[in-house]
C-alpha positions as CSV (number, residue, x, y, z in Angstrom):
1,M,4.5,14.6,7.1
2,Q,4.1,12.5,4.0
3,S,1.0,10.7,2.7
4,Y,1.2,6.9,2.4
5,L,-0.9,4.5,0.4
6,F,-2.8,1.8,2.4
7,I,-3.2,-1.5,0.7
8,G,-5.8,-4.1,1.7
9,G,-8.5,-4.2,4.4
10,N,-11.1,-1.5,4.8
11,Q,-8.7,1.3,4.1
12,D,-7.5,-0.1,0.7
13,G,-6.5,2.7,-1.7
14,V,-6.6,5.5,0.9
15,N,-3.7,7.9,1.2
16,V,-3.1,9.0,4.8
17,P,-0.5,11.6,6.0
18,M,1.7,10.0,8.6
19,A,5.0,10.7,10.4
20,D,8.0,8.9,8.8
21,D,8.8,6.8,11.8
22,V,5.5,4.9,12.3
23,E,6.1,1.2,11.7
24,S,2.5,0.1,12.1
25,I,-0.9,1.7,12.7
26,Q,-4.3,0.5,14.0
27,L,-7.2,2.0,12.0
28,S,-10.6,0.8,13.1
29,R,-10.1,-2.9,13.7
30,D,-7.4,-3.2,11.0
31,T,-3.6,-3.2,11.6
32,Y,-1.4,-1.9,8.8
33,I,2.4,-2.6,8.6
34,R,4.9,-0.2,6.9
35,D,6.6,-1.8,4.0
36,T,8.6,-0.8,0.9
37,L,8.4,-2.0,-2.7
38,A,11.7,-1.5,-4.6
39,V,11.9,-1.5,-8.4
40,G,15.5,-1.8,-9.5
41,I,18.1,0.0,-7.5
42,D,16.8,3.6,-7.7
43,A,13.0,3.4,-7.5
44,S,11.0,2.5,-4.4
45,F,7.9,3.5,-2.5
46,T,6.8,3.1,1.0
47,F,3.2,2.0,1.8
48,Y,1.2,0.4,4.6
49,R,-0.1,-3.1,3.9
50,H,-2.9,-4.9,5.8
51,E,-1.5,-7.3,8.3
52,E,-3.1,-10.3,6.6
53,L,-1.5,-9.5,3.2
54,T,1.9,-10.9,2.2
55,P,4.2,-8.8,0.0
56,G,3.2,-11.1,-2.9
57,G,-0.4,-10.4,-2.2
58,V,0.3,-6.6,-2.3
59,L,2.0,-7.0,-5.7
60,D,-1.0,-9.0,-7.0
61,L,-3.5,-6.3,-5.9
62,L,-1.4,-3.5,-7.5
63,V,-1.2,-5.4,-10.8
64,K,-5.0,-6.0,-10.8
65,H,-5.6,-2.4,-10.0
66,Y,-3.4,-1.1,-12.8
67,E,-4.7,-3.6,-15.3
68,A,-8.3,-2.4,-14.6
69,W,-7.2,1.2,-14.7
70,A,-5.5,0.7,-18.1
71,L,-8.5,-1.1,-19.5
72,G,-10.8,1.7,-18.4
73,R,-8.6,4.2,-20.3
74,R,-9.4,2.6,-23.7
């Protein structure tokens, strides 16, 4: 079992161990959909996005998070 990052909704930022074949999951009242972000041809990661988030919205949240993280390290 591998841990997957949840993006958006009430579970935003939580890592949850899940079986590899789960395409969607209902947590509380939120539904999360399995998705993959690929960077180039060799790098990718699988995560669960809130059903109301588009893939572009996920990317926006990730960029905002890492910008804030980088500023906090100064």
